[in-house]
C-alpha positions as CSV (number, residue, x, y, z in Angstrom):
1,X,-9.8,-7.2,19.8
2,X,-11.4,-6.5,16.4
3,X,-12.9,-3.4,16.1
4,X,-15.4,-3.5,13.2
5,X,-13.3,-0.7,11.8
6,X,-11.3,-1.9,8.0
7,X,-9.0,-0.3,6.0
8,X,-7.7,-1.1,2.4
9,X,-4.3,-0.8,0.6
10,X,-4.2,-0.5,-3.2
11,X,-1.3,-2.1,-4.3
12,X,-0.2,-2.0,-8.0
13,X,2.5,-5.1,-7.9
14,X,2.6,-7.9,-5.5
15,X,5.4,-6.5,-3.1
16,X,4.6,-2.6,-3.3
17,X,2.4,-2.7,0.1
18,X,5.1,-3.9,1.8
19,X,8.0,-1.6,1.0
20,X,5.7,0.9,1.6
21,X,3.2,0.6,3.9
22,X,3.8,-2.6,6.0
23,X,4.3,-1.1,8.9
24,X,0.9,0.7,8.4
25,X,-0.4,-2.5,8.0
26,X,1.0,-3.7,11.0
27,X,0.4,-1.4,13.4
28,X,-3.3,-1.1,12.4
29,X,-3.9,-4.6,12.6
30,X,-2.6,-4.9,15.7
31,X,-5.1,-2.5,16.8
32,X,-7.8,-4.5,15.4
33,X,-8.4,-2.8,12.2
34,X,-9.5,-5.6,9.7
35,X,-6.7,-4.6,6.9
36,X,-7.6,-5.8,3.2
37,X,-5.0,-5.7,0.6
38,X,-5.7,-5.4,-3.2
39,X,-2.7,-6.4,-5.2
40,X,-3.7,-5.2,-8.9
41,X,-0.6,-7.6,-10.3
42,X,2.1,-10.1,-9.1
43,X,4.7,-7.7,-10.8
44,X,5.4,-10.2,-13.1
45,X,7.0,-8.7,-16.0
46,X,8.5,-5.6,-14.5
47,X,9.5,-6.2,-11.1
48,X,11.2,-9.9,-11.4
49,X,14.2,-9.3,-13.0
50,X,16.3,-11.9,-10.5
51,X,13.3,-14.6,-11.5
52,X,13.8,-14.2,-15.1
53,X,17.5,-14.2,-15.1
54,X,17.0,-17.7,-14.2
55,X,17.0,-20.3,-17.1
56,X,13.5,-21.9,-18.2
57,X,11.6,-19.2,-16.5
58,X,7.7,-18.9,-17.5
59,X,5.6,-16.2,-16.4
60,X,3.2,-18.5,-14.6
61,X,6.2,-19.4,-12.6
62,X,6.9,-16.2,-12.1
63,X,3.2,-15.4,-11.1
64,X,3.1,-18.4,-8.4
65,X,6.3,-17.3,-6.7
66,X,5.7,-13.8,-6.7
67,X,1.8,-14.7,-5.0
68,X,3.3,-17.1,-2.3
69,X,5.9,-14.3,-1.4
70,X,2.9,-11.9,-1.3
71,X,0.8,-14.2,0.9
72,X,4.1,-15.0,3.4
73,X,4.5,-11.3,3.6
74,X,0.7,-10.7,4.0
75,X,0.5,-13.1,7.1
76,X,3.5,-11.6,8.4
77,X,2.1,-8.3,8.7
78,X,-1.6,-9.5,9.9
79,X,-3.2,-8.8,6.6
80,X,-7.0,-10.0,7.0
81,X,-7.4,-10.7,3.5
82,X,-5.3,-10.9,0.2
83,X,-6.7,-10.1,-3.0
84,X,-5.4,-10.6,-6.2
85,X,-6.8,-9.8,-9.4
86,X,-4.0,-10.3,-11.9
87,X,-4.5,-7.7,-14.2
88,X,-0.9,-8.0,-15.5
89,X,1.9,-5.7,-15.1
90,X,3.6,-3.0,-17.5
91,X,1.3,-2.1,-18.4
92,X,-1.3,-2.5,-15.6
93,X,-4.9,-3.0,-17.7
94,X,-7.6,-0.5,-16.5
95,X,-10.1,-1.5,-18.3
96,X,-13.9,-0.5,-17.4
97,X,-14.4,-4.1,-16.1
98,X,-11.1,-4.5,-14.2
99,X,-11.8,-0.7,-12.6
100,X,-15.5,-2.6,-11.8
101,X,-13.9,-5.1,-10.0
102,X,-11.6,-2.5,-7.7
103,X,-15.2,-1.1,-6.8
104,X,-16.9,-4.6,-6.2
105,X,-13.7,-4.8,-3.5
106,X,-13.9,-1.2,-1.8
107,X,-17.7,-1.2,-1.5
108,X,-17.4,-5.0,-0.3
109,X,-14.5,-3.6,2.5
110,X,-16.1,-0.2,3.4
111,X,-12.9,1.0,4.7
112,X,-12.3,4.0,7.2
113,X,-8.8,4.7,4.8
114,X,-7.6,3.9,1.9
115,X,-3.6,3.9,0.9
116,X,-2.3,3.5,-2.6
117,X,0.7,5.2,-4.7
118,X,1.6,8.9,-5.3
119,X,0.1,10.9,-8.1
120,X,2.9,10.5,-9.9
121,X,5.9,8.7,-11.4
122,X,7.5,8.6,-15.0
123,X,9.7,5.5,-13.5
124,X,6.5,3.4,-13.1
125,X,3.6,4.7,-14.8
126,X,1.9,1.6,-13.5
127,X,1.8,3.1,-9.9
128,X,0.6,6.7,-10.8
129,X,-2.4,4.8,-13.1
130,X,-3.5,2.7,-10.0
131,X,-3.6,5.9,-8.0
132,X,-5.7,7.5,-10.9
133,X,-8.1,4.5,-10.3
134,X,-8.0,4.2,-7.0
135,X,-9.9,8.0,-7.1
136,X,-11.9,7.2,-9.8
137,X,-13.1,3.6,-8.3
138,X,-13.4,5.4,-4.6
139,X,-15.8,7.9,-6.3
140,X,-18.1,5.0,-8.3
141,X,-17.9,3.5,-5.3
142,X,-19.5,6.7,-3.6
143,X,-22.1,6.9,-6.3
144,X,-25.9,5.8,-5.2
145,X,-26.7,4.9,-8.7
146,X,-24.1,2.5,-9.2
147,X,-25.3,-1.0,-8.8
148,X,-28.5,0.3,-6.6
149,X,-29.3,-1.7,-3.3
150,X,-25.6,-1.7,-2.5
151,X,-24.0,0.1,0.4
152,X,-22.6,2.9,-0.5
153,X,-19.1,4.1,0.1
154,X,-19.0,6.8,3.1
155,X,-16.0,9.3,2.3
156,X,-12.6,7.5,3.4
157,X,-9.3,9.4,3.2
158,X,-7.0,8.5,1.0
159,X,-3.2,8.3,1.5
160,X,-0.7,8.5,-0.4
161,X,2.6,6.3,0.2
162,X,5.7,6.8,-0.2
163,X,7.4,6.1,-4.4
164,X,10.9,5.1,-4.4
165,X,12.9,8.2,-5.7
166,X,10.6,10.7,-3.8
167,X,12.2,13.7,-5.4
168,X,11.2,13.0,-8.6
169,X,7.2,12.5,-7.8
170,X,6.4,15.5,-6.3
171,X,5.3,13.6,-3.1
172,X,4.8,15.6,0.1
173,X,4.5,14.0,3.0
174,X,1.7,15.8,5.5
175,X,1.2,12.6,7.8
176,X,4.3,10.4,9.9
177,X,3.6,7.2,11.3
178,X,5.5,5.5,14.0
179,X,6.1,2.0,13.0
180,X,8.7,0.9,15.6
181,X,6.8,-1.3,17.8
182,X,5.9,-3.4,14.6
183,X,9.0,-2.6,12.9
184,X,10.3,-6.8,12.9
185,X,6.7,-7.4,11.5
186,X,7.5,-5.2,8.4
187,X,11.7,-6.4,8.1
188,X,10.2,-9.9,8.1
189,X,7.4,-9.2,5.2
190,X,10.4,-7.2,3.5
191,X,12.3,-11.0,3.5
192,X,9.2,-12.7,2.1
193,X,10.5,-10.6,-0.9
194,X,13.2,-12.9,-2.2
195,X,13.0,-11.3,-5.5
196,X,14.0,-8.1,-4.8
197,X,16.3,-8.8,-2.4
198,X,18.3,-5.5,-3.7
199,X,15.4,-3.5,-1.7
200,X,15.6,-4.7,1.9
201,X,18.2,-2.6,3.4
202,X,16.6,0.4,1.0
203,X,13.6,0.3,3.0
204,X,14.8,0.0,6.0
205,X,16.9,2.9,5.4
206,X,14.1,5.0,4.4
207,X,11.8,3.7,7.8
208,X,14.8,5.3,9.2
209,X,15.1,8.6,7.7
210,X,11.0,8.8,8.5
211,X,11.8,8.2,12.1
212,X,14.0,11.3,12.2
213,X,11.5,13.2,10.3
214,X,8.7,12.0,13.0
215,X,10.8,13.2,16.1
216,X,11.6,16.5,14.6
217,X,7.7,17.1,13.9
218,X,6.8,15.4,17.6
219,X,7.8,18.4,19.4
220,X,11.6,18.8,17.9
221,X,14.6,16.9,18.8
222,X,15.1,17.3,22.2
223,X,11.2,17.4,23.6
224,X,9.8,15.4,21.0
225,X,9.0,11.5,21.3
226,X,11.7,9.1,20.6
227,X,11.0,6.9,17.5
228,X,13.1,4.5,15.6
229,X,11.4,3.4,12.4
230,X,8.5,5.5,10.6
231,X,6.3,5.7,6.9
232,X,5.0,8.8,5.8
233,X,2.1,9.8,4.2
234,X,0.4,12.0,1.9
235,X,-3.5,12.8,2.4
236,X,-5.7,13.5,-0.5
237,X,-8.6,15.1,1.2
238,X,-9.0,17.7,3.6
239,X,-9.1,16.7,7.3
240,X,-12.0,17.5,9.9
241,X,-10.8,18.6,13.1
242,X,-12.8,19.7,16.4
243,X,-9.6,21.7,18.1
244,X,-6.1,22.3,17.0
């Protein structure tokens, strides 16, 4: 049943939301939370090597293929709304006008929480630039003086999902989410990303490793809750509690 709550995933490229937080999307969608995925690009230049190796390939064809993959994956995960801005990639274009498009989406969605990339990624600056832009756009969406009369954003937590080479990124997870109940949905979404088949088993192993961390931090290996698949996240802002 819909809860009226929403969440927003800001994904630099068409497949990022699948590898890195597909489980979180499916899990919360099952709980009735409306998930919007904002894809800033299709990863058409930098993350579509398999397609570019085909003779006669064109940029538009690559975009079309990656869009369909993202749409299929979003459907598998239960995404309520997939928004594709087509800002180009390698590099992403974060002009002022494009940032305002992101702000518009944030204000429209009014998310309870947001998810995006790590703050540092020397292997793919599209990722870390997306996070910087997401933080800036979150700030703008909170400003009463930006487009007065619109509903301003509250203070949603922003979670950073796991980068590809974790040790190089300074990413330190402080939240582990058990995605075992929805793993089959995430795996189905992963397999929609046919242009990056080389990552299917890699991100399956990541989920299994994070499950071990979930178990160790839920009471210890002997007393903790069992978990087969999990995702890790790093929160940006302090979390307020009534008791520990």
